C-alpha positions in Angstrom: 7.2 -50.7 -16.0 6.0 -47.9 -13.7 2.3 -47.1 -14.3 2.6 -43.6 -13.0 2.8 -40.7 -15.6 6.2 -39.3 -16.1 7.2 -35.7 -16.4 6.6 -34.6 -20.0 5.3 -31.6 -22.0 1.9 -33.2 -22.3 1.5 -34.1 -18.6 3.1 -31.1 -16.8 0.5 -28.5 -17.8 -2.4 -30.5 -16.4 -0.5 -31.2 -13.2 0.2 -27.4 -12.8 -3.4 -26.6 -13.4 -4.6 -29.3 -10.9 -2.2 -28.1 -8.2 -3.2 -24.5 -8.8 -6.8 -25.5 -8.4 -6.1 -27.1 -5.0 -4.2 -24.1 -3.8 -7.0 -21.8 -4.9 -9.4 -23.8 -2.8 -7.1 -23.5 0.2 -6.9 -19.8 -0.4 -10.7 -19.5 -0.7 -11.1 -21.3 2.7 -8.5 -19.0 4.3 -10.4 -15.9 3.1 -13.8 -17.1 3.9 -15.7 -14.4 5.7 -12.8 -12.0 6.0 -12.9 -8.4 5.0 -9.9 -7.6 2.9 -8.2 -4.9 0.8 -7.1 -5.3 -2.8 -3.9 -4.1 -4.6 -4.2 -3.9 -8.4 -1.8 -2.9 -11.2 -1.1 -3.6 -14.8 1.9 -4.3 -16.9 2.8 -5.0 -20.6 5.3 -7.5 -22.0 5.7 -6.6 -25.7 2.2 -6.9 -27.1 0.7 -8.8 -24.2 -1.0 -7.0 -21.3 -1.6 -8.3 -17.8 -3.5 -7.2 -14.7 -2.3 -8.3 -11.3 -4.5 -8.5 -8.2 -3.3 -9.1 -4.6 -5.3 -9.3 -1.4 -4.1 -8.0 1.9 -5.6 -8.7 5.4 -4.6 -9.6 8.9 -4.4 -13.2 10.0 -3.2 -14.4 13.4 -1.8 -11.0 14.3 0.2 -10.8 11.1 -0.3 -8.9 7.8 -0.8 -11.3 5.0 -0.5 -10.5 1.3 -1.9 -13.1 -1.1 -1.7 -13.2 -4.9 -5.1 -13.9 -6.5 -4.2 -13.7 -10.1 -2.3 -12.3 -13.0 -5.0 -12.1 -15.7 -4.1 -11.5 -19.3 -6.2 -8.7 -20.9 -7.5 -9.2 -24.4 -9.6 -6.0 -24.5 -8.8 -2.4 -24.1 -8.0 -1.6 -20.5 -11.0 0.6 -19.7 -12.2 1.1 -16.2 -15.3 -0.9 -16.9 -13.3 -3.8 -18.3 -10.9 -3.8 -15.5 -13.8 -3.8 -13.0 -15.2 -6.8 -14.7 -11.8 -8.5 -14.6 -11.5 -7.9 -10.9 -15.0 -9.2 -10.3 -14.2 -12.4 -12.2 -11.0 -12.9 -10.1 -13.0 -12.4 -6.9 -15.6 -14.9 -7.9 -12.9 -17.5 -8.6 -12.2 -17.4 -4.8 -15.8 -17.0 -3.7 -15.0 -13.5 -2.4 -18.0 -11.3 -2.2 -17.6 -7.6 -3.1 -19.2 -6.8 0.2 -16.0 -8.2 1.9 -13.7 -5.8 0.0 -12.9 -2.7 2.1 -10.5 -0.9 -0.3 -8.7 -1.0 -3.7 -5.2 0.4 -3.9 -3.8 1.2 -7.4 -1.3 3.5 -9.0 -2.3 6.9 -10.3 -3.5 5.5 -13.7 -7.0 6.7 -14.3 -8.4 3.4 -15.5 -7.4 1.5 -12.4 -8.4 4.3 -10.1 -11.8 4.5 -11.7 -12.1 0.7 -11.7 -11.8 0.6 -8.0 -14.3 3.4 -7.7 -16.8 1.5 -9.9 -16.6 -1.7 -7.8 -18.8 -0.3 -5.1 -21.5 0.5 -7.7 -21.6 -3.2 -8.4 -22.1 -4.1 -4.8 -25.8 -3.8 -4.5 -25.8 -6.2 -1.6 -23.8 -3.8 0.6 -26.0 -0.8 -0.3 -29.2 -2.8 0.4 -27.9 -4.2 3.7 -26.9 -0.7 4.8 -30.3 0.7 3.7 -32.1 -2.0 5.6 -30.7 -0.8 8.9 -31.4 2.8 8.3 -34.6 4.4 9.7 -37.5 4.6 7.3 -37.5 7.7 5.2 -33.8 8.5 6.0 -32.1 9.8 2.9 -28.7 10.2 4.4 -27.5 7.0 2.9 -27.9 8.3 -0.6 -25.7 11.3 0.3 -23.1 9.2 2.0 -22.7 6.7 -0.9 -22.1 9.5 -3.3 -19.1 10.9 -1.4 -15.8 9.5 -0.4 -17.0 7.0 2.3 -18.6 4.5 -0.1 -18.3 0.8 1.0 -15.2 0.3 -1.1 -12.5 3.0 -0.8 -10.4 3.7 -3.8 -6.8 4.4 -2.6 -3.9 5.9 -4.6 -0.5 4.3 -4.3 1.7 6.6 -2.2 4.9 5.4 -3.7 3.8 6.2 -7.2 2.4 9.6 -6.1 5.8 10.5 -4.6 7.5 9.5 -7.8 5.3 11.7 -9.9 5.9 14.6 -7.5 9.7 14.4 -7.7 9.6 13.9 -11.5 7.5 17.1 -11.7 9.9 19.0 -9.5 12.9 17.9 -11.5 11.3 19.2 -14.7 10.6 22.6 -13.1 14.3 23.1 -12.1 15.9 23.4 -15.6 19.2 24.9 -14.6 20.6 21.6 -13.3 20.1 19.9 -16.7 23.7 20.7 -18.0 25.2 19.2 -14.8 23.0 16.1 -15.2 24.1 15.7 -18.8 27.8 16.1 -17.8 27.4 13.5 -15.1 25.8 11.0 -17.5 28.6 11.6 -20.0 31.2 11.0 -17.3 29.4 7.8 -16.2 29.5 6.4 -19.7 33.1 7.3 -20.2 34.1 5.6 -16.9 32.5 2.4 -18.2 34.7 2.1 -21.3 36.9 -1.0 -21.4 40.1 0.7 -20.6 38.6 2.6 -17.7 36.8 -0.4 -16.4 40.1 -2.2 -16.0 41.5 0.7 -14.0 38.5 0.8 -11.7 38.7 -3.0 -11.2 42.4 -2.8 -10.4 41.7 -0.2 -7.8 38.8 -2.1 -6.3 36.3 0.5 -7.3 32.7 -0.1 -8.3 31.5 0.8 -11.8 29.4 3.9 -12.1 25.7 3.3 -12.8 23.8 4.4 -15.9 20.4 6.0 -15.3 17.1 6.1 -17.1 16.3 9.8 -17.6 12.5 9.3 -16.9 13.3 7.6 -13.5 14.7 10.0 -11.0 15.6 7.2 -8.6 18.0 5.8 -11.1 19.4 9.3 -11.7 20.1 9.6 -7.9 21.9 6.3 -8.0 23.9 7.4 -11.0 24.9 10.7 -9.4 25.9 9.0 -6.2 28.1 6.4 -8.0 29.8 9.1 -10.0 30.3 11.3 -7.0 32.1 8.5 -5.0 34.6 8.3 -7.9 35.4 12.0 -8.0 38.8 11.7 -6.2 39.8 8.7 -8.3 38.9 10.5 -11.5 40.7 13.7 -10.6 43.8 12.3 -9.0 44.4 8.7 -9.9 42.8 7.7 -13.2 45.2 7.6 -16.2 43.8 9.4 -19.2 44.9 11.8 -21.9 44.5 15.6 -21.4 41.9 15.6 -24.2 39.8 13.0 -22.4 40.1 14.9 -19.2 39.0 18.2 -20.9 36.0 16.4 -22.5 34.7 14.5 -19.6 35.8 16.3 -16.4 33.3 18.2 -14.3 34.2 21.6 -13.0 34.3 22.3 -9.3 31.0 24.2 -9.6 29.4 21.2 -11.3 30.6 18.8 -8.6 29.1 21.2 -6.0 25.8 21.0 -7.9 26.0 17.2 -7.9 26.6 17.2 -4.2 23.6 19.5 -3.7 21.4 17.4 -5.9 22.3 14.3 -3.8 21.4 16.2 -0.6 18.2 17.5 -2.0 17.0 14.1 -3.3 18.1 12.1 -0.2 14.9 12.7 1.8 12.6 11.5 -0.9 15.0 8.7 -1.9 14.9 7.5 1.7 11.1 7.9 1.8 10.8 5.8 -1.4 12.8 3.0 0.1 10.7 3.0 3.2 7.5 2.9 1.1 8.6 -0.4 -0.3 7.9 -2.1 3.1 5.7 -5.2 2.7 3.3 -4.4 5.6 3.3 -0.6 5.4 0.3 0.9 7.2 -1.3 4.2 6.4 0.0 5.6 9.7 3.6 4.8 8.6 2.9 6.5 5.3 1.8 9.7 7.1 5.0 9.6 9.2 7.3 8.9 6.2 5.7 11.7 4.2 5.9 14.2 7.0 9.5 13.3 7.8 10.5 13.7 4.2 8.8 17.1 4.0 10.5 18.4 7.1 13.9 17.3 5.9 13.3 19.1 2.6 12.2 22.3 4.4 15.6 22.3 6.2 17.4 22.3 2.8 16.0 25.7 1.6 17.1 25.2 -2.0 15.2 25.7 -5.3 14.9 22.0 -5.9 13.9 21.1 -2.3 11.2 23.8 -2.4 10.0 22.6 -5.8 9.7 19.0 -4.5 7.8 20.2 -1.4 5.4 22.1 -3.7 4.9 19.1 -6.0 4.4 16.7 -3.1 1.7 19.0 -1.7 0.0 19.3 -5.0 0.0 15.6 -5.8 -1.1 14.7 -2.3 -4.0 17.1 -2.2 -5.1 16.8 -5.8 -8.6 15.4 -6.4 -8.4 13.4 -9.6 -11.1 13.0 -12.3 -13.6 15.3 -10.5 -16.6 15.9 -12.6 -15.7 13.3 -15.3 -18.1 10.8 -16.7 -20.6 9.8 -14.0 -19.1 12.3 -11.6 -16.4 10.1 -10.1 -14.4 11.9 -7.5 -11.2 10.3 -6.3 -9.8 11.1 -2.9 -6.6 13.0 -2.1 -3.8 11.1 -0.5 -4.5 11.9 3.2 -8.0 13.2 3.4 -10.3 10.2 2.8 -12.2 8.6 5.6 -10.5 5.1 5.5 -7.1 6.8 5.9 -8.2 8.8 8.9 -9.7 5.6 10.5 -6.5 3.6 9.9 -4.2 6.2 11.5 -6.8 6.7 14.3 -6.4 3.0 15.1 -2.6 3.2 15.1 -1.4 4.6 18.5 2.1 5.0 17.0 1.0 7.9 14.8 -2.5 9.0 15.8 -1.0 12.1 17.5 -0.4 13.4 14.0 -4.1 13.6 13.2 -6.0 16.9 13.3 -9.3 17.1 15.3 -11.2 17.0 12.0 -9.3 13.8 10.9 -10.0 12.2 14.3 -13.7 12.9 13.9 -13.7 11.6 10.3 -11.9 8.5 11.4 -14.5 7.8 14.2 -17.4 8.3 11.8 -15.8 5.9 9.3 -15.3 3.2 11.9 -18.9 3.6 13.0 -20.0 3.0 9.4 -17.7 0.0 9.2 -19.2 -1.4 12.4 -22.6 -0.9 10.8 -21.4 -2.7 7.8 -20.1 -5.6 9.9 -23.5 -5.8 11.6 -25.2 -5.9 8.2 -23.1 -8.9 7.2 -24.2 -10.7 10.3 -27.8 -9.8 9.6 -28.2 -7.6 12.7 -30.5 -4.7 12.3 -31.1 -1.8 14.6 -32.6 1.7 14.6 -30.0 4.4 14.1 -30.2 7.7 16.1 -29.9 11.0 14.5 -26.2 12.0 14.3 -24.8 15.3 15.4 -23.5 17.0 12.3 -21.2 19.3 14.1 -17.5 18.7 13.5 -14.6 20.2 15.4 -12.1 21.6 13.0 -8.6 22.7 13.8 -5.7 23.5 11.6 -2.4 21.8 12.1 0.1 23.5 14.3 3.0 25.3 12.6 6.3 23.9 13.6 9.9 25.1 13.1 11.7 24.0 10.0 14.8 22.9 11.9 12.9 20.4 14.1 13.6 16.8 13.0 10.6 14.5 12.6 11.4 12.6 15.8 11.3 15.7 17.9 8.1 16.8 16.1 6.4 13.4 16.8 7.6 13.5 20.4 6.0 16.9 20.8 2.7 15.8 19.3 2.8 12.7 21.6 3.4 14.9 24.6 0.4 16.9 23.7 -1.6 13.7 23.4 -0.4 12.4 26.7 -1.3 15.7 28.4 -4.9 15.2 27.1 -5.1 11.6 28.0 -7.2 10.6 31.0 -7.3 7.5 33.0 -9.7 4.8 32.0 -13.1 5.0 33.6 -13.3 2.8 36.7 -16.6 1.8 38.3 -17.0 3.0 41.8 -19.4 1.7 44.5 -22.3 4.0 44.7 -23.1 5.7 48.0 -26.8 5.4 48.5 -29.4 4.7 45.8 -29.0 6.3 42.5 -31.1 5.8 39.4 -29.4 3.2 37.3 -28.7 4.3 33.7 -29.4 1.8 30.9 -26.2 0.3 29.4 -25.3 1.6 26.0 -26.2 -0.6 23.1 -25.2 -0.9 19.5 -23.9 2.1 17.7 -23.8 4.3 20.8 -21.8 1.6 22.6 -19.2 1.6 19.8 -19.1 5.4 19.7 -18.4 5.4 23.5 -15.6 2.8 23.0 -14.0 5.0 20.3 -14.1 8.0 22.6 -12.7 5.9 25.5 -9.9 4.5 23.3 -8.7 7.9 22.0 -9.1 9.6 25.4 -7.3 7.0 27.4 -4.7 5.5 25.1 -1.2 6.9 25.2 1.1 6.9 22.2 3.3 3.9 21.8 6.8 3.8 20.4 7.1 3.9 16.6 8.9 0.6 16.5 6.2 -1.2 18.5 4.0 -3.8 16.8 0.6 -2.2 16.4 -1.1 -5.5 15.7 0.2 -6.9 18.9 -1.1 -3.8 20.7 -4.6 -4.7 19.5 -4.1 -8.4 20.3 -3.5 -7.3 23.9 -6.7 -5.1 23.7 -8.8 -7.8 22.1 -10.8 -8.6 25.3 -11.0 -5.0 26.4 -12.5 -3.5 23.2 -13.6 -6.5 21.0 -15.5 -4.4 18.6 -12.6 -2.0 18.1 -10.2 -4.9 17.7 -12.2 -6.3 14.9 -12.4 -3.0 13.0 -8.7 -2.2 13.7 -7.6 -5.5 12.1 -9.5 -4.4 9.0 -8.4 -0.8 8.6 -4.8 -1.5 9.6 -4.5 -3.9 6.7 -5.4 -1.2 4.1 -2.3 -1.0 1.9 -0.7 2.3 1.3 1.0 1.1 -1.9 0.6 -1.5 -4.6 4.3 -2.3 -4.6 3.6 -6.0 -4.0 1.9 -6.3 -7.4 4.9 -4.6 -9.1 7.1 -7.2 -7.4 4.8 -9.9 -8.8 5.3 -8.6 -12.3 9.1 -9.1 -12.0 8.5 -12.9 -12.1 6.9 -12.5 -15.6 10.3 -11.8 -17.2 11.5 -15.3 -16.1 8.3 -17.0 -17.2 7.8 -15.2 -20.5 11.2 -15.8 -21.9 11.7 -15.6 -25.7 11.4 -19.4 -26.0 8.1 -19.4 -24.0 6.6 -16.1 -24.9 3.5 -17.7 -26.5 2.7 -19.5 -23.2 -1.1 -19.3 -22.7 -2.4 -16.7 -20.3 -4.1 -19.2 -18.1 -0.8 -21.1 -17.7 1.1 -17.9 -16.9 -1.6 -17.2 -14.2 -1.2 -20.7 -12.7 2.6 -20.5 -12.6 2.8 -17.0 -11.0 0.0 -17.9 -8.6 1.9 -21.0 -7.3 5.2 -19.1 -7.2 3.7 -16.3 -5.1 1.8 -18.5 -2.7 4.5 -21.0 -1.9 3.4 -21.7 1.6 0.0 -22.7 0.4 1.6 -24.9 -2.2 3.5 -26.7 0.5 0.3 -27.2 2.5 -1.5 -28.5 -0.6 1.3 -31.0 -1.4 1.3 -32.1 2.3 -2.4 -32.9 2.0 -1.9 -34.8 -1.2 0.9 -36.9 0.4 -1.3 -37.6 3.4 -4.2 -38.6 1.2 -2.0 -41.0 -0.8 -0.5 -42.5 2.4 -4.0 -43.0 3.8 -5.1 -44.8 0.5 -2.0 -47.0 0.6 -2.7 -47.9 4.3 -6.3 -48.8 3.5 -5.2 -50.9 0.5 -2.7 -52.8 2.7 -5.4 -53.3 5.3 -7.8 -54.7 2.7 -5.1 -57.2 1.5 -4.5 -58.4 5.0 
């Protein structure tokens, strides 16, 4: 009889836990020494609550998203408890808080504040930064109390857009009768007799919406609108049914207008689901949607623009508790640095944002030096900032033309890279720049000499090509370009829970749920771990055969 254990309810859990442990060790090795960004979110399944954490970073010229854990929460989801949960997950992979550059979460106050509180836990970062500041310099205390703390708390752009559109839809109350009529028609078209007529004609069934989710309302309106001709001219029904469920021509016009008004933000929402979305792409998507809405000139489109502007610029939780202040969507230092490092979209930055991005990258370089144990005296910084307001542009200009215009302005201001020329006669040799001033000169050189690249270009490949030219900038670009604009990847992760926590398995232990989801989400590492196990077994069998011989 075979001595190896068979698959059974008593054996499988231990094997899953053992494999998950191997994969976690592989993941810890992959992340060793890397600076990374986190994505966090929470979900509930009946009475059970879970917190998901993903890590995002650049590896071998590609953006990588790794699932760290889905941790079941047994205490109230306060910011302090969530912070402790995230720290436990990081320790499981030997990830130091000093290697975390940002935390992206939805607009839930507990998760936003948890990300904000993480940097308070990172005394190592603060002490390292303080060690390389001049004696008696109190600027660090000021800097760490503002938005450029070691860990940047980032709001999910996709969720912010959803909140803005929901708010705008509530403000425009005169469309509610038409929405109710469209919902009633959709339900009527899904009755058994009408379904048979639709199927016989090869038509798709209309969708039902969730009133609190405007995206589903858009899908419902679109599905109903495509059946307008079929309903009016083809469908067999009684005159009473037609009178009860038919929309008037004016209502159909309102439906068509709603679809046109919602299309820009619906398209933007789809684009924001991209797996490797950069903050530069976020700025472009948001700007494109705003310009498309401005061209509509309707009550709803103007309400959406206003709500988007309010949500993007809002500073949440200012003055609460310990004085936490969470950044707006586009005005925090890490955002400016990420777009600055992205030649596809850096033309969209204002002069103030360029300056902010440079200063953040200088602090990031300082942080990298602190991790390496390199100390140097820092010169006094010039506090003057060039401020300029964004240029007004015509409503009718499409985004592509707008970006092209901004790129042309950038090209006009671009100079050729500095070339060394043989000196004529003796001239006093200037000392080469070192440390912080060298990096500052590189940042100035990069922005002054780099021309915009096409929006479909691979920005990571751009920096791979510049790796030997600007090695310090390359290292920092790989970090800030990996800052996620959304936490959509965690929401996708939660979708797996409905297949795991089925009614028959709803009492599955939280640790087991974590192991299963972790293995499912990191399938490539599972294959690598299994390959190593097989190789190890083969080596042992080979050694055993050699001993027998």
